[in-house]
C-alpha positions as CSV (number, residue, x, y, z in Angstrom):
1,X,11.6,27.5,-28.3
2,X,8.3,25.6,-27.9
3,X,5.4,27.2,-26.1
4,X,4.3,25.9,-22.7
5,X,1.3,24.1,-24.2
6,X,3.5,22.0,-26.5
7,X,5.8,21.1,-23.6
8,X,2.8,19.9,-21.6
9,X,1.7,17.8,-24.5
10,X,5.2,16.3,-24.8
11,X,5.4,15.5,-21.1
12,X,1.9,13.9,-21.2
13,X,2.8,11.7,-24.2
14,X,6.1,10.7,-22.5
15,X,4.3,9.8,-19.2
16,X,1.6,7.9,-21.2
17,X,4.3,5.9,-23.1
18,X,6.3,5.1,-20.0
19,X,3.2,3.9,-18.1
20,X,2.0,1.7,-21.1
21,X,5.4,0.1,-21.4
22,X,5.9,-0.5,-17.7
23,X,2.3,-1.8,-17.3
24,X,3.0,-4.3,-20.0
25,X,6.4,-5.2,-18.5
26,X,4.6,-5.7,-15.1
27,X,2.2,-8.2,-16.6
28,X,5.0,-10.1,-18.3
29,X,7.1,-10.3,-15.1
30,X,4.0,-11.3,-13.1
31,X,3.2,-14.0,-15.7
32,X,6.6,-15.5,-15.4
33,X,6.4,-15.5,-11.6
34,X,2.9,-17.1,-11.7
35,X,4.1,-19.8,-14.1
36,X,7.2,-20.5,-12.1
37,X,5.7,-20.5,-8.6
38,X,2.2,-22.0,-9.1
39,X,1.7,-25.5,-10.5
40,X,-2.0,-25.9,-10.3
41,X,-3.6,-23.5,-12.8
42,X,-7.0,-22.9,-14.2
43,X,-5.8,-19.9,-16.2
44,X,-7.8,-17.3,-14.4
45,X,-4.8,-15.6,-12.7
46,X,-3.2,-15.3,-16.1
47,X,-6.2,-14.4,-18.2
48,X,-8.1,-12.0,-15.9
49,X,-5.3,-9.5,-15.6
50,X,-4.8,-6.4,-17.7
51,X,-3.2,-3.0,-17.6
52,X,-4.3,0.2,-19.3
53,X,-3.5,3.9,-19.2
54,X,-5.9,6.7,-19.1
55,X,-4.2,10.0,-19.6
56,X,-1.4,9.8,-17.1
57,X,-2.9,7.1,-14.8
58,X,-1.9,3.5,-15.0
59,X,-4.5,0.9,-13.9
60,X,-3.7,-2.7,-13.4
61,X,-6.6,-5.1,-12.8
62,X,-6.3,-8.7,-11.5
63,X,-8.3,-11.2,-9.6
64,X,-8.4,-10.3,-5.9
65,X,-7.3,-13.7,-4.8
66,X,-3.9,-13.2,-6.5
67,X,-3.0,-10.9,-3.6
68,X,-4.3,-13.3,-1.0
69,X,-2.2,-16.2,-2.5
70,X,0.9,-14.2,-1.8
71,X,-0.2,-13.2,1.7
72,X,-0.9,-16.8,2.6
73,X,2.4,-18.1,1.1
74,X,4.9,-15.3,1.3
75,X,7.5,-17.1,-0.9
76,X,5.2,-16.8,-4.0
77,X,6.3,-13.2,-4.8
78,X,3.7,-12.8,-7.5
79,X,2.3,-9.4,-6.3
80,X,4.6,-7.4,-4.1
81,X,7.9,-7.9,-5.9
82,X,6.5,-7.2,-9.5
83,X,4.5,-4.2,-8.1
84,X,7.5,-2.6,-6.3
85,X,9.7,-3.2,-9.3
86,X,7.2,-1.5,-11.6
87,X,6.8,1.4,-9.2
88,X,10.6,1.9,-9.0
89,X,11.0,1.5,-12.8
90,X,8.3,4.1,-13.5
91,X,9.8,6.6,-11.0
92,X,13.3,6.1,-12.4
93,X,12.2,6.5,-16.0
94,X,10.1,9.6,-15.3
95,X,13.0,11.2,-13.5
96,X,15.7,10.3,-16.0
97,X,14.4,9.5,-19.5
98,X,12.8,12.8,-20.5
99,X,15.9,13.8,-22.4
100,X,16.2,16.2,-25.4
101,X,16.4,13.2,-27.7
102,X,13.1,11.8,-26.3
103,X,11.5,15.2,-26.7
104,X,12.6,15.4,-30.3
105,X,11.3,11.9,-31.0
106,X,7.9,12.8,-29.5
107,X,7.8,16.1,-31.5
108,X,8.4,14.1,-34.7
109,X,5.6,11.7,-33.7
110,X,3.2,14.6,-33.1
111,X,4.2,16.2,-36.4
112,X,3.6,12.9,-38.3
113,X,0.1,12.6,-36.7
114,X,-0.6,16.2,-37.5
115,X,0.5,15.7,-41.1
116,X,-1.7,12.6,-41.5
117,X,-4.6,14.5,-40.0
118,X,-4.2,17.5,-42.2
119,X,-3.8,15.3,-45.3
120,X,-7.4,13.9,-44.8
């Protein structure tokens, strides 16, 4: 049986992976919504957005006026809908996807990294 420290490392890597994937999915869904709903584009809404993960914290940055566009015209659905979908997907995956198979896969990744590091 793995010690508690290794379990914490596995959980942290799992959370980090889920957040990175869902942050990227969020940007892709939002990009599709922006391209579909807005016809006049300078590119700022698409180019000034990014998501990144620090530890177990997902941060999504975007121009502030993106939010105001949706408030002004509620049918845009370029902020709330993608944000709530991401929130629900992250919660669902964190509750259900930390299976034994996932843990074994993460252990194998950690061992591969450790082997590469020790070989240097």
